[in-house]
C-alpha positions as CSV (number, residue, x, y, z in Angstrom):
1,M,-90.7,71.3,42.1
2,S,-90.7,67.9,43.8
3,T,-90.2,64.7,42.0
4,S,-91.3,61.3,43.4
5,T,-88.9,58.6,43.9
6,S,-90.7,56.3,41.4
7,E,-90.2,58.8,38.6
8,V,-86.5,58.9,39.1
9,R,-84.8,56.7,36.5
10,K,-81.6,55.0,37.2
11,A,-78.8,56.0,34.9
12,P,-77.2,53.0,33.2
13,P,-73.9,52.0,34.6
14,A,-70.8,53.4,32.7
15,R,-69.2,50.8,30.5
16,K,-65.5,50.2,30.4
17,G,-63.8,52.1,27.6
18,G,-66.8,54.1,26.7
19,A,-68.4,51.4,24.7
20,P,-71.9,52.1,23.3
21,P,-74.9,50.3,24.7
22,G,-75.4,46.8,23.4
23,R,-71.7,46.1,23.2
24,T,-69.4,44.7,25.8
25,G,-66.4,46.8,24.9
26,R,-64.1,43.9,25.7
27,R,-61.6,42.7,23.1
28,R,-61.2,39.0,22.6
29,E,-57.9,37.9,24.1
30,F,-55.3,36.7,21.6
31,T,-54.6,33.1,22.7
32,T,-52.2,30.6,21.3
33,R,-55.0,28.7,19.7
34,R,-56.2,31.7,17.8
35,G,-52.7,32.4,16.7
36,L,-52.3,28.9,15.3
37,V,-55.6,29.2,13.5
38,V,-54.5,32.5,11.9
39,A,-51.1,31.0,11.0
40,A,-52.9,27.9,9.4
41,F,-55.0,30.2,7.1
42,M,-51.9,32.3,6.1
43,A,-49.6,29.4,5.6
44,P,-50.7,28.4,2.0
45,A,-50.4,31.9,0.7
46,A,-47.0,32.4,2.4
47,V,-45.7,29.1,1.0
48,F,-47.0,30.0,-2.5
49,V,-45.3,33.5,-2.4
50,A,-42.1,32.1,-1.0
51,V,-41.8,29.3,-3.6
52,F,-42.9,31.2,-6.7
53,T,-41.6,34.8,-5.8
54,Y,-38.9,35.0,-3.3
55,Y,-37.0,31.8,-4.2
56,P,-36.7,32.7,-7.9
57,M,-35.6,36.2,-6.9
58,I,-32.8,34.8,-4.6
59,A,-31.8,32.1,-7.1
60,G,-31.7,34.7,-10.0
61,S,-29.7,37.1,-7.9
62,Q,-27.0,34.7,-7.1
63,M,-26.7,33.8,-10.8
64,A,-25.5,37.4,-11.4
65,F,-22.3,36.6,-9.5
66,R,-21.6,33.3,-11.1
67,N,-20.4,32.0,-14.5
68,W,-23.8,30.7,-15.5
69,N,-24.0,30.0,-19.2
70,L,-26.1,27.3,-20.9
71,T,-23.3,26.6,-23.3
72,D,-21.2,25.2,-20.4
73,L,-23.0,24.2,-17.3
74,T,-20.0,22.3,-15.9
75,D,-18.5,25.6,-14.7
76,T,-20.8,27.7,-12.6
77,S,-18.0,29.2,-10.4
78,W,-18.2,32.4,-8.5
79,V,-17.0,35.3,-10.7
80,G,-18.0,38.3,-8.5
81,W,-18.7,41.5,-10.4
82,K,-17.5,40.2,-13.8
83,N,-21.1,39.9,-15.2
84,F,-21.7,43.6,-14.2
85,R,-18.5,44.7,-15.9
86,D,-19.5,42.8,-19.0
87,V,-22.8,44.7,-19.1
88,F,-21.1,48.1,-18.8
89,T,-18.4,47.3,-21.4
90,D,-20.8,45.9,-23.9
91,P,-20.9,48.1,-27.1
92,A,-24.7,48.0,-27.1
93,W,-25.1,49.3,-23.5
94,S,-25.0,53.0,-24.2
95,T,-27.5,52.6,-27.1
96,V,-29.8,50.5,-24.9
97,L,-29.6,53.0,-22.0
98,D,-30.4,56.0,-24.3
99,N,-33.3,54.1,-25.8
100,T,-34.7,53.3,-22.4
101,L,-34.6,56.9,-21.3
102,L,-36.3,58.0,-24.6
103,W,-38.8,55.1,-24.2
104,V,-39.8,56.2,-20.7
105,V,-39.9,60.0,-21.1
106,G,-41.3,59.9,-24.7
107,S,-44.2,57.7,-23.5
108,I,-45.0,59.2,-20.1
109,V,-45.4,62.8,-21.2
110,P,-47.8,62.3,-24.1
111,Q,-49.8,59.7,-22.1
112,L,-50.2,62.1,-19.1
113,V,-51.2,65.0,-21.2
114,I,-53.6,63.2,-23.5
115,G,-55.0,61.0,-20.6
116,F,-55.6,64.1,-18.6
117,A,-57.5,65.8,-21.4
118,I,-59.7,62.7,-22.0
119,A,-60.4,62.4,-18.2
120,L,-61.5,66.1,-18.2
121,W,-63.8,65.5,-21.1
122,L,-65.3,62.3,-19.7
123,R,-66.0,64.1,-16.4
124,R,-68.7,66.1,-18.1
125,R,-72.2,64.8,-18.3
126,F,-73.4,64.0,-21.9
127,R,-75.3,61.4,-23.7
128,L,-73.7,58.0,-24.2
129,R,-70.9,58.9,-21.8
130,G,-70.7,55.3,-20.6
131,L,-70.3,54.0,-24.1
132,Y,-67.4,56.4,-24.7
133,Q,-65.8,55.3,-21.5
134,A,-66.0,51.7,-22.5
135,L,-64.5,52.3,-25.9
136,I,-61.6,54.4,-24.4
137,F,-60.8,51.9,-21.6
138,F,-61.0,48.8,-23.9
139,P,-57.4,48.9,-25.1
140,W,-56.1,48.5,-21.6
141,A,-57.7,45.0,-21.5
142,I,-55.7,43.8,-24.5
143,S,-52.2,42.1,-24.2
144,G,-49.3,44.4,-25.0
145,F,-47.8,41.8,-27.3
146,L,-51.0,41.7,-29.3
147,I,-50.9,45.5,-29.5
148,G,-47.4,45.2,-30.8
149,I,-48.4,42.8,-33.6
150,L,-51.3,45.0,-34.5
151,F,-49.1,48.1,-34.9
152,R,-46.5,46.1,-36.8
153,W,-49.1,45.5,-39.5
154,L,-50.3,49.1,-39.3
155,F,-46.7,50.4,-39.9
156,N,-45.9,47.8,-42.6
157,S,-44.0,49.5,-45.4
158,E,-45.8,47.6,-48.2
159,F,-49.5,47.4,-47.2
160,G,-49.7,49.2,-43.9
161,V,-52.6,51.5,-43.1
162,V,-50.3,54.3,-41.8
163,N,-48.5,54.7,-45.1
164,D,-51.7,54.5,-47.1
165,L,-53.3,57.3,-45.1
166,L,-50.2,59.5,-45.3
167,Q,-50.0,59.0,-49.1
168,K,-53.7,59.8,-49.6
169,A,-53.3,62.9,-47.5
170,G,-50.4,64.0,-49.6
171,L,-47.9,64.1,-46.7
172,I,-45.5,61.5,-48.2
173,D,-44.7,60.5,-51.8
174,E,-43.6,57.0,-51.2
175,P,-44.0,54.4,-48.4
176,I,-41.8,54.7,-45.4
177,A,-40.1,51.6,-43.9
178,W,-41.1,52.6,-40.4
179,L,-39.8,49.5,-38.6
180,A,-36.8,48.8,-40.8
181,D,-35.3,52.3,-40.6
182,P,-33.3,53.1,-37.4
183,Q,-34.5,56.7,-37.6
184,T,-38.2,55.9,-37.6
185,A,-38.4,52.6,-35.7
186,M,-38.3,54.2,-32.3
187,I,-40.9,56.7,-33.3
188,A,-43.3,53.9,-34.4
189,V,-43.0,52.0,-31.1
190,L,-43.5,55.2,-29.1
191,I,-46.7,56.0,-31.0
192,A,-48.0,52.5,-30.3
193,N,-47.1,52.8,-26.6
194,V,-48.7,56.2,-26.2
195,W,-51.9,54.9,-27.8
196,Y,-51.8,51.9,-25.4
197,G,-51.0,53.7,-22.2
198,V,-53.3,56.7,-22.5
199,T,-56.1,54.6,-21.2
200,F,-54.4,54.0,-17.8
201,F,-53.9,57.7,-17.2
202,A,-57.5,58.4,-18.2
203,I,-58.9,55.8,-15.8
204,M,-56.8,56.9,-12.8
205,I,-57.3,60.7,-13.4
206,L,-61.0,60.3,-14.1
207,A,-61.5,58.5,-10.8
208,A,-59.6,61.3,-9.0
209,L,-61.6,64.0,-10.7
210,Q,-64.9,62.5,-9.7
211,S,-63.9,63.0,-6.0
212,I,-63.6,66.8,-6.4
213,P,-66.6,68.5,-4.9
214,D,-68.6,70.6,-7.3
215,E,-68.9,73.4,-4.8
216,L,-65.2,74.2,-5.4
217,Y,-65.9,74.8,-9.1
218,E,-69.0,76.8,-8.3
219,A,-67.1,79.0,-5.9
220,A,-64.4,79.5,-8.5
221,A,-67.0,80.5,-11.1
222,L,-68.5,83.0,-8.7
223,D,-65.0,84.5,-8.1
224,G,-64.6,84.9,-11.9
225,A,-61.8,82.3,-12.3
226,G,-61.3,81.2,-15.8
227,K,-60.7,77.6,-17.0
228,A,-56.9,77.8,-16.9
229,R,-56.9,79.2,-13.4
230,T,-59.5,76.7,-12.2
231,L,-57.3,73.9,-13.7
232,F,-54.1,74.9,-12.1
233,Q,-55.4,76.2,-8.8
234,I,-58.2,73.7,-8.0
235,T,-58.1,70.6,-10.2
236,I,-54.4,69.8,-10.3
237,P,-53.7,70.6,-6.6
238,Y,-56.7,68.5,-5.5
239,I,-55.5,65.4,-7.4
240,R,-51.7,66.0,-7.0
241,T,-51.2,62.8,-4.9
242,T,-53.0,60.7,-7.5
243,L,-51.0,62.2,-10.3
244,A,-47.7,61.5,-8.5
245,L,-48.6,57.9,-7.8
246,T,-49.9,57.3,-11.3
247,V,-46.7,58.7,-12.9
248,L,-44.6,56.6,-10.5
249,L,-46.5,53.4,-11.3
250,R,-46.5,54.1,-15.1
251,V,-42.7,54.8,-15.1
252,I,-42.1,51.4,-13.4
253,W,-44.4,49.6,-15.8
254,I,-43.0,51.2,-19.0
255,F,-39.4,50.6,-17.8
256,N,-40.4,46.9,-17.5
257,F,-42.6,46.7,-20.6
258,P,-40.8,44.7,-23.4
259,D,-44.0,43.1,-24.7
260,L,-44.9,45.8,-27.3
261,I,-41.4,46.2,-28.6
262,F,-41.0,42.5,-29.1
263,G,-44.3,42.4,-30.9
264,M,-43.3,45.2,-33.3
265,T,-39.5,45.1,-33.8
266,G,-38.0,42.5,-31.6
267,G,-35.4,45.2,-30.6
268,G,-34.2,45.9,-34.1
269,P,-33.0,47.2,-36.4
270,N,-29.5,47.0,-35.1
271,N,-30.5,47.4,-31.5
272,E,-32.2,50.7,-32.2
273,T,-35.4,49.9,-30.3
274,H,-33.9,47.7,-27.6
275,I,-34.5,48.9,-24.0
276,V,-33.0,47.4,-20.9
277,T,-35.6,44.7,-20.4
278,T,-35.8,43.6,-24.1
279,W,-32.0,43.4,-24.2
280,M,-32.1,41.3,-21.0
281,I,-34.5,38.9,-22.7
282,K,-32.2,38.7,-25.7
283,I,-29.2,37.9,-23.5
284,T,-31.2,35.2,-21.8
285,Q,-32.2,33.7,-25.1
286,Q,-28.5,33.6,-26.0
287,G,-27.9,31.4,-22.8
288,D,-25.9,33.9,-20.8
289,Y,-28.0,33.7,-17.6
290,G,-25.2,35.3,-15.4
291,K,-25.1,38.5,-17.5
292,A,-28.9,38.6,-17.8
293,S,-29.3,38.3,-14.0
294,A,-26.8,41.1,-13.5
295,L,-28.8,43.3,-15.8
296,G,-32.0,42.3,-13.9
297,L,-30.4,43.4,-10.6
298,L,-29.4,46.7,-12.3
299,V,-33.0,47.3,-13.4
300,V,-34.3,46.7,-9.8
301,A,-31.7,49.1,-8.4
302,I,-32.5,51.8,-10.9
303,L,-36.2,51.6,-10.3
304,L,-35.7,51.5,-6.5
305,V,-33.6,54.6,-6.5
306,F,-36.0,56.4,-8.8
307,A,-39.0,55.5,-6.7
308,V,-37.3,56.7,-3.5
309,F,-36.2,60.0,-4.9
310,F,-39.5,60.6,-6.7
311,L,-41.6,60.0,-3.6
312,L,-39.3,62.2,-1.5
313,A,-39.5,65.0,-4.1
314,T,-43.2,64.9,-4.3
315,R,-43.6,64.7,-0.5
316,E,-41.4,67.7,0.1
317,R,-43.2,69.7,-2.6
318,Q,-46.6,68.9,-1.0
319,T,-45.3,69.6,2.5
320,G,-43.8,72.9,1.4
321,K,-47.1,74.0,-0.3
322,R,-49.1,73.1,2.8
323,G,-46.7,75.1,4.9
324,V,-47.1,78.1,2.7
325,R,-50.9,77.8,2.8
326,A,-50.8,77.5,6.6
């Protein structure tokens, strides 16, 4: 078959870098002028962060190694590790440390379990699902200190709703002094924190659940997998990364969450509800900024070590499971 020369079309010249038609494929050169423009736009944010974040951090850190007390500002000499020794030798340190561990673990586990259950329920399609989501997510928009004040009234020993409901149900004979009794004060603040933090887990887990393809559940149903097997072999493995990051973030926030405790008990009675951060605020109110700064550095160190080990552990577990599947 012969083809005339006029019918032969010229192929378009190849473009550098394989750029598609209509684009030059050339990157704009980074000149000094462009660099100055970028720096000019970034400068205000950089100055703001440096002044209001990094400078206070550095200034507060050096206070931990000085005799910095509001009762005597004439002597701010360097004392080395003395403030750290004062923290460790304080009689309240062991109680505060135990309370912090109980506060974190006793809050995280129920929040994760209940939040997971709520997220699974909200993933289903039913009438007024949007309204239920709004009602469940609403507490997260309220201040933690206000939540603490609310629960302080709920657990009031004289006219609190909790005692009234328990008495009407026949579970108790007389009102319980929830926030005045060292044996029940921590239970009360834990209940309040679980109620407050469930919302965060529900939000994060629900967002992850909505990314799971429905085809996986349909295939599992065809294979005869039950609900428990589907949960542990499809749902949880698929959102494992989200669960790990959510737990990590929540541990850090709960560790640094004195608002609710201050609203309910102020750390009492007899330091029985003090955690590390509320105790640090109490020491600051007493004017001992050096000891409070030392405690603040300990908090940063503890959270940093926990975050590193937690991420390494979850990463190794995920890598190991991928290797087994491969």
